[in-house]
C-alpha positions, 0 to 999 in steps of 0.5 A: 522905717519897716526894717526897724523894730517899731512897735505898732500893736494898739495895746503897746501904743496905748501903753505909752500914751499917758504920762502923769499929766492926765493927757492921753495921746496915742503915738503911731509906733513905739521904739524901744532901743537898747543901745546908742547904735539903734537910737542913731539908726532910728533917728537917721531912718526917721530923718530919711522918712520924715517921721518925728520922735518924742524921747521918753524915760519912765513917763512921770512927766506932769506936762505931757512932754513924753507923750505924742499923738503922732510919730514915734515915742522912743522910749529908753527904758531899756537903756538902764545900765550903769556904765562905770562909777569912779569913786575917787573922782566921784562921778558916774556914767550911766545910760538914760533909762536908769531909774534915779532910785536904782542909782541911789542904791548903787552909789550907797556902798560906795559912800556916794549919792547923786544929789538931785532928788525929784519926788518921783526918784523911785520911778523917774529916770536919769534921762527924764531928769536931765531933759527937764532939769529936775529938782526936789526937796533938797534943791534948797542945798544942792541945786537942780539937776543942771549943776550935777551934769558933767558931760552928755552923749546926744544923738542929734537930728541928722544922726550925728552922735555928739559928746558934750562936757563942762569946762569948769572954767573960772573965766572964759570970754570967747563968744557970748554966755549962751554958747559957753556950755553945750551941756546946758543946751540939752539939760531942760530941753525936754527932748527937743534937741536930741536924744541923750544916750549917756550922762556922765554925773557929778556925785557927792559924799554921803552925809555922816548924820541927816535929820528930818523934822515934821513941825506942825504949826497952828495955821499957814501964816505961821508955817510960812513965816517959819520958812522964811525965818529958817532961810536966813537963820544962822543957827540952822542949816536946812537942806530942805523946807517943804510946806504942807497946808491943812489938807496936804498934812491930813494926807500925811497923817493919814498915810502915816497911820497916825490918829489925833491922839498919837504923840507928835501928831496931837494937832489941832483942826487946820494946822499946817506942817513944815518938813525940814531936814539937815545933813552934816558931814561931821555928826554936828546937828543942833536939834534944839535950835530947830526946836527954838526957832519953831516955838518962836512961830507957835510950834509945840515941841511935843508935836514935832516928830524927828526922822533920825537916819536913812531909814527914817528919812526914807519913810518921811519922803514916802509920806511926802510923796503920798500927797501927789500920789493921793491927788493922782488917785483922786483925779483918776475917776475923771481922766476918762471923761477929760478931767485930770489933776491940774498942777501948778509949778510956779515960784517966786523969790522965797521972801515973797512966797506967803504973799503969793500963796494968799494970792493963788488962793484968792483967784481961786476963791473969786472964781468960785472954785475949790482952791485945791491943796498947796504943798511943796518946796516953799523954801525955794518959794516954789509950792505946788497947787493941785486941783481936781477937774472933773471935766474939760469944762472944769479943766478950762475954768481952772486953767483960767484961775492958774493963768491969772495966778501966773501973771501975778507971779510973773509981776513978783519976778517969778517963773511959771515953771520951776521943776517940771518944765513946759512940756505941752500943757504949759506951752501957752504961757510961755510968752507970759514969761519970755519976751519975743527976743528970748523966744527967737533965741531958743527957737534959733538954737533948735533950728540950728540942732533940729532944723526940721522939727524932728524931736518932741513936737509940741514941747516948749513951743 
């Protein structure tokens, strides 16, 4: 392996030792390839010499998926090129290290955009988004990353480069469903099956008009009832429905620079907020319908803040991103002592969301711990509950509460991980959701593609 440009300097290795999970794992070496050929050479050498490889993008993972305490972190950050954009076919070919925000800026002059919109879009890479099947607020309308990946080029554990492409067939009876679309083997695989070195992405035309609405409600029950009603309403068409409890709404208001007396934010203590968006290709959006629906659940139209157009929508996204950013900052003083932010990623059918949120709060109260903050994609039945653990003991205590919550979530027909993947942190909860047969099938796929377990050891295991 010495012939390859591996970085073994302690400072460099430590610079790749932490992601957004709060874990600290220092690899034996770091590789920073700039081409597919270099990735292929590295993988073949690792297979020959018995090294393991953890692929990584911008390391925004909240589950520890992009870090490791042995073997090589293979960073794709230098593979950040847009290979081509086909405007007529609405597709783009890109390298995996391209930041999503940079892709969107390059597409905008062509009147196109890539629909998946993780909150970390200014930081995360295309490869990382594909590896964990990332989603975001607008998943409500557009779906997660998987639906927008046409084709992939992947380096397998034996050094073979393969290209897989969706067939987009309406009918197919060849073999069982699991093998029909090999693209889907790699989307959401968290680096365990190969190294993605190129992706072809499906694009959409930019909307003619888009609005965002920050709608305060007097309490949590009113806000969550509004979200459920908006999902079924024939008068509004939500692109996203994001919830902010009283604590997370406080962060948003603080980041906006608003005071309680500012127009549009004159709300009572304990108020919550729903942020909704609608987009249109024909410039027709019925703002009055949104206000009327909100008023049915106790909102005051004078408190609603309207975000109209691209610049205003970007400001709304900044305010939304301020919530997880603030929680990262609050956890930072405790990282060196083994504390961290503990963030849930469960989801339930949206009609059960209010009951699930109440249940999650009750489990924390029963255990005598602060319930943290709850915010996120309640339009999809998918909140984030963020706790701050100040020590390893508090991490353990909080995770025991999370596990009790997850057991109830599964009983409601939900999932332990809706968008951030399993990584290393959540692997212990995989058997709560998947049967022994499902886990065996998943491991069989890995055995077929990576029989030696070279890629991303510890992820999804």
